[in-house]
N, CA, C and O atoms as a DFTB+ gen file, in Angstrom:
332 C
 N C O
     1  1     -86.165     108.863    -127.129
     2  2     -85.327     108.349    -126.460
     3  2     -85.775     107.595    -125.391
     4  3     -85.711     108.139    -124.289
     5  1     -86.219     106.457    -125.456
     6  2     -86.985     105.876    -124.444
     7  2     -85.959     104.970    -123.624
     8  3     -85.114     104.423    -124.333
     9  1     -85.881     104.707    -122.211
    10  2     -85.081     103.961    -121.617
    11  2     -85.582     102.596    -121.426
    12  3     -86.663     102.399    -120.871
    13  1     -84.799     101.592    -121.886
    14  2     -85.272     100.240    -121.540
    15  2     -85.353      99.767    -120.180
    16  3     -84.318      99.742    -119.515
    17  1     -86.476      99.377    -119.663
    18  2     -86.504      98.834    -118.445
    19  2     -86.294      97.443    -118.119
    20  3     -86.984      96.622    -118.722
    21  1     -85.453      97.041    -117.261
    22  2     -85.163      95.432    -116.814
    23  2     -86.167      94.866    -116.131
    24  3     -86.661      95.248    -115.071
    25  1     -86.509      93.720    -116.942
    26  2     -87.544      92.881    -116.218
    27  2     -87.140      92.130    -114.842
    28  3     -86.084      91.497    -114.827
    29  1     -87.767      92.172    -113.950
    30  2     -87.163      91.566    -112.750
    31  2     -86.960      90.026    -112.858
    32  3     -87.832      89.196    -113.113
    33  1     -85.630      89.806    -112.614
    34  2     -85.402      88.285    -112.563
    35  2     -84.462      88.232    -113.973
    36  3     -83.992      87.112    -114.174
    37  1     -84.180      89.051    -114.778
    38  2     -83.966      88.918    -116.211
    39  2     -82.095      88.856    -115.763
    40  3     -81.579      89.532    -114.872
    41  1     -81.422      87.932    -116.603
    42  2     -79.870      88.258    -116.394
    43  2     -79.526      89.362    -117.140
    44  3     -80.126      89.675    -118.168
    45  1     -78.537      90.005    -116.654
    46  2     -77.492      91.095    -117.707
    47  2     -76.998      90.411    -118.587
    48  3     -76.901      89.195    -118.426
    49  1     -76.591      90.988    -119.659
    50  2     -75.891      90.484    -120.672
    51  2     -74.181      90.177    -120.123
    52  3     -73.662      90.878    -119.254
    53  1     -73.614      89.269    -120.654
    54  2     -72.208      89.181    -120.196
    55  2     -71.265      90.136    -120.861
    56  3     -71.496      90.446    -122.030
    57  1     -70.210      90.643    -120.231
    58  2     -69.285      91.490    -120.860
    59  2     -68.625      90.968    -121.769
    60  3     -68.352      89.770    -121.695
    61  1     -68.257      91.649    -122.718
    62  2     -67.465      91.378    -124.184
    63  2     -66.107      91.825    -123.644
    64  3     -65.170      91.608    -124.412
    65  1     -65.835      92.356    -122.575
    66  2     -64.652      93.060    -122.129
    67  2     -63.867      91.580    -121.607
    68  3     -64.689      90.867    -121.031
    69  1     -62.642      91.026    -121.663
    70  2     -61.917      90.211    -121.400
    71  2     -61.641      90.656    -119.903
    72  3     -61.475      91.831    -119.574
    73  1     -61.608      89.452    -118.936
    74  2     -61.604      89.778    -117.326
    75  2     -60.482      90.393    -116.924
    76  3     -60.617      91.209    -116.011
    77  1     -59.228      90.187    -117.441
    78  2     -58.057      90.978    -116.922
    79  2     -58.072      92.696    -117.461
    80  3     -57.179      93.443    -117.061
    81  1     -58.992      93.129    -118.244
    82  2     -59.198      94.432    -118.779
    83  2     -60.235      95.052    -117.987
    84  3     -60.240      96.280    -118.076
    85  1     -61.143      94.526    -117.211
    86  2     -62.240      95.140    -116.467
    87  2     -61.476      95.343    -115.296
    88  3     -60.550      94.665    -114.850
    89  1     -62.165      96.702    -114.729
    90  2     -61.808      97.065    -113.476
    91  2     -62.667      96.236    -112.260
    92  3     -62.086      95.876    -111.236
    93  1     -63.894      96.014    -112.453
    94  2     -64.460      95.253    -111.449
    95  2     -65.630      94.224    -112.186
    96  3     -66.267      94.403    -113.223
    97  1     -65.644      93.160    -111.292
    98  2     -66.550      91.985    -111.554
    99  2     -67.341      91.409    -110.466
   100  3     -67.038      91.479    -109.275
   101  1     -68.391      90.827    -110.961
   102  2     -69.657      90.378    -109.903
   103  2     -69.049      89.292    -109.139
   104  3     -67.950      88.885    -109.517
   105  1     -69.623      88.749    -108.086
   106  2     -69.130      87.588    -107.522
   107  2     -69.634      86.480    -108.476
   108  3     -68.809      85.569    -108.546
   109  1     -70.711      86.284    -109.215
   110  2     -70.854      85.153    -110.005
   111  2     -69.946      85.166    -111.196
   112  3     -69.626      84.083    -111.687
   113  1     -69.438      86.443    -111.781
   114  2     -68.597      86.343    -112.672
   115  2     -67.149      86.065    -112.020
   116  3     -66.486      85.264    -112.679
   117  1     -66.578      86.520    -110.961
   118  2     -65.318      85.925    -110.329
   119  2     -65.521      84.653    -110.123
   120  3     -64.533      84.051    -110.545
   121  1     -66.364      83.869    -109.653
   122  2     -66.733      82.644    -109.613
   123  2     -66.600      81.764    -110.918
   124  3     -65.827      80.806    -110.939
   125  1     -67.137      82.006    -111.672
   126  2     -66.868      81.361    -113.167
   127  2     -65.700      81.588    -113.789
   128  3     -65.353      80.693    -114.561
   129  1     -64.743      82.838    -113.649
   130  2     -63.571      83.008    -114.133
   131  2     -62.322      82.192    -113.421
   132  3     -61.266      81.772    -113.892
   133  1     -62.801      82.150    -112.286
   134  2     -61.704      81.297    -111.317
   135  2     -61.797      79.911    -111.087
   136  3     -60.896      79.180    -110.676
   137  1     -63.075      79.568    -111.415
   138  2     -63.564      78.178    -110.919
   139  2     -63.235      77.693    -109.542
   140  3     -62.600      76.702    -109.181
   141  1     -63.997      78.917    -108.673
   142  2     -63.993      78.760    -107.082
   143  2     -65.398      79.470    -107.032
   144  3     -65.875      80.444    -107.615
   145  1     -65.968      78.372    -105.880
   146  2     -67.488      78.612    -105.434
   147  2     -67.816      79.922    -105.020
   148  3     -66.941      80.625    -104.514
   149  1     -68.796      80.273    -105.151
   150  2     -69.425      81.733    -104.575
   151  2     -69.369      81.660    -103.149
   152  3     -69.311      82.729    -102.542
   153  1     -69.376      80.455    -102.426
   154  2     -69.382      80.307    -101.247
   155  2     -68.151      80.723    -100.451
   156  3     -68.106      81.384     -99.413
   157  1     -66.890      80.044    -101.365
   158  2     -65.648      80.184    -101.104
   159  2     -65.379      81.769    -100.933
   160  3     -64.950      82.336     -99.929
   161  1     -65.744      82.336    -102.171
   162  2     -65.845      84.027    -101.913
   163  2     -65.852      84.540    -101.076
   164  3     -65.010      85.144    -100.413
   165  1     -67.256      84.270    -100.984
   166  2     -67.930      85.108     -99.749
   167  2     -67.117      84.723     -98.474
   168  3     -66.698      85.616     -97.738
   169  1     -66.892      83.437     -98.209
   170  2     -66.099      83.308     -96.833
   171  2     -64.871      84.167     -96.689
   172  3     -64.577      84.697     -95.618
   173  1     -63.968      84.329     -98.089
   174  2     -63.019      85.183     -98.147
   175  2     -63.463      86.519     -97.778
   176  3     -62.682      87.055     -96.992
   177  1     -64.334      87.127     -98.054
   178  2     -64.941      88.410     -98.083
   179  2     -65.000      88.479     -96.316
   180  3     -64.320      89.240     -95.627
   181  1     -65.873      87.601     -95.878
   182  2     -66.041      87.458     -94.328
   183  2     -64.868      87.470     -93.493
   184  3     -64.921      87.972     -92.370
   185  1     -63.790      86.946     -93.959
   186  2     -62.370      86.691     -93.215
   187  2     -61.745      87.709     -93.152
   188  3     -60.956      87.979     -92.247
   189  1     -62.109      88.672     -94.458
   190  2     -61.225      90.005     -94.466
   191  2     -60.086      89.799     -95.803
   192  3     -59.367      90.688     -96.259
   193  1     -60.144      88.675     -96.165
   194  2     -59.040      88.338     -97.191
   195  2     -59.160      89.174     -98.527
   196  3     -58.237      89.635     -99.199
   197  1     -60.623      89.262     -98.766
   198  2     -60.894      90.017    -100.113
   199  2     -61.980      90.871     -99.823
   200  3     -62.837      90.565     -98.994
   201  1     -61.992      92.309    -100.697
   202  2     -62.898      93.370    -100.669
   203  2     -63.812      93.247    -101.265
   204  3     -63.642      92.899    -102.433
   205  1     -65.007      93.432    -100.855
   206  2     -66.412      93.413    -101.394
   207  2     -66.846      94.923    -101.511
   208  3     -66.835      95.595    -100.480
   209  1     -67.179      95.424    -102.549
   210  2     -67.954      96.557    -102.453
   211  2     -69.312      96.862    -103.061
   212  3     -69.699      96.127    -103.969
   213  1     -69.971      97.729    -102.712
   214  2     -71.495      97.721    -103.078
   215  2     -71.889      99.027    -103.779
   216  3     -71.747     100.136    -103.264
   217  1     -72.418      98.789    -105.054
   218  2     -72.469      99.635    -105.732
   219  2     -74.384      99.625    -105.914
   220  3     -74.914      98.761    -106.614
   221  1     -75.135     100.585    -105.257
   222  2     -76.298     100.391    -105.345
   223  2     -76.628      98.827    -104.796
   224  3     -76.048      98.464    -103.772
   225  1     -77.416      98.040    -105.371
   226  2     -77.836      96.676    -105.035
   227  2     -76.842      95.653    -105.199
   228  3     -76.867      94.523    -104.711
   229  1     -75.939      96.177    -105.957
   230  2     -74.992      94.992    -106.872
   231  2     -73.561      95.117    -105.710
   232  3     -73.131      96.170    -105.239
   233  1     -73.153      94.051    -105.509
   234  2     -72.101      93.650    -104.819
   235  2     -70.884      93.270    -106.077
   236  3     -71.077      92.410    -106.936
   237  1     -69.626      94.099    -105.968
   238  2     -68.462      94.017    -106.940
   239  2     -67.497      93.690    -106.242
   240  3     -67.469      94.038    -105.061
   241  1     -66.472      92.941    -106.801
   242  2     -65.031      92.895    -106.539
   243  2     -64.206      93.461    -107.708
   244  3     -64.305      93.094    -108.879
   245  1     -63.273      94.529    -107.167
   246  2     -62.066      95.123    -108.103
   247  2     -61.205      94.151    -108.508
   248  3     -60.653      93.483    -107.634
   249  1     -60.939      93.899    -109.855
   250  2     -60.352      92.887    -110.365
   251  2     -58.701      92.881    -109.897
   252  3     -58.125      91.794    -109.850
   253  1     -58.094      93.918    -109.614
   254  2     -56.832      93.917    -108.874
   255  2     -57.033      93.177    -107.567
   256  3     -56.247      92.290    -107.234
   257  1     -58.082      93.528    -106.811
   258  2     -58.048      92.600    -105.694
   259  2     -58.092      91.202    -105.614
   260  3     -57.515      90.456    -104.824
   261  1     -59.026      90.889    -106.747
   262  2     -59.291      89.421    -107.121
   263  2     -57.982      88.733    -107.343
   264  3     -57.620      87.661    -106.857
   265  1     -57.342      89.510    -108.143
   266  2     -55.877      88.651    -108.643
   267  2     -55.077      88.670    -107.514
   268  3     -54.307      87.714    -107.424
   269  1     -55.042      89.604    -106.509
   270  2     -53.989      89.409    -105.552
   271  2     -54.461      88.506    -104.656
   272  3     -53.577      87.815    -104.149
   273  1     -55.724      88.261    -104.250
   274  2     -56.436      87.178    -103.461
   275  2     -56.357      86.011    -104.020
   276  3     -56.216      85.088    -103.216
   277  1     -56.403      85.691    -105.260
   278  2     -55.995      84.368    -106.079
   279  2     -54.743      84.246    -106.035
   280  3     -54.394      83.076    -106.193
   281  1     -53.741      85.115    -105.854
   282  2     -52.099      84.722    -105.870
   283  2     -51.936      84.617    -104.124
   284  3     -50.801      84.344    -103.732
   285  1     -52.718      84.766    -103.360
   286  2     -52.480      84.628    -101.898
   287  2     -51.643      85.736    -101.355
   288  3     -50.960      85.521    -100.354
   289  1     -51.640      86.764    -101.863
   290  2     -50.969      88.081    -101.601
   291  2     -51.839      88.998    -100.556
   292  3     -53.054      88.921    -100.740
   293  1     -51.499      89.681     -99.706
   294  2     -52.116      90.375     -98.720
   295  2     -52.986      91.780     -99.682
   296  3     -52.414      92.280    -100.651
   297  1     -54.015      92.137     -99.352
   298  2     -54.607      93.326     -99.928
   299  2     -53.437      94.437     -99.748
   300  3     -52.425      94.404     -99.047
   301  1     -53.904      95.372    -100.576
   302  2     -52.920      96.639    -100.756
   303  2     -52.624      97.294     -99.292
   304  3     -53.610      97.628     -98.636
   305  1     -51.643      97.447     -98.875
   306  2     -51.380      98.279     -97.594
   307  2     -51.136      96.901     -96.430
   308  3     -50.697      97.095     -95.296
   309  1     -51.445      95.765     -96.867
   310  2     -51.320      94.904     -95.978
   311  2     -52.407      94.769     -94.909
   312  3     -52.242      94.207     -93.826
   313  1     -53.381      95.266     -95.276
   314  2     -54.601      95.320     -94.442
   315  2     -55.702      94.430     -94.523
   316  3     -55.794      93.915     -95.637
   317  1     -56.575      94.076     -93.701
   318  2     -57.626      93.264     -93.916
   319  2     -58.638      94.204     -94.514
   320  3     -58.385      95.400     -94.372
   321  1     -59.732      93.881     -95.154
   322  2     -60.810      94.430     -95.612
   323  2     -61.642      95.287     -94.417
   324  3     -61.809      94.650     -93.377
   325  1     -62.087      96.418     -94.444
   326  2     -63.196      96.910     -93.445
   327  2     -64.546      96.205     -93.305
   328  3     -65.119      95.815     -94.323
   329  1     -65.038      96.037     -92.192
   330  2     -66.098      95.217     -92.131
   331  2     -67.214      95.687     -91.967
   332  3     -68.194      94.944     -91.910
């Protein structure tokens, strides 16, 4: 059993799981699914409107948080994301 190594700069394969059934998405995936630019998403994170989580080197957004943000609802607990 050998592990396959990722080539630097190679794209990850797109998930076959529908967006609404996933637990988390990357910023580019959220931008594609919502037709909102990555810059707008990062601005929402900076303002505290959307929570970004780091997993290793990856930045992900929980789908539940993304849906709340897209609906204009406050984050769970009515709090802004920690900075």
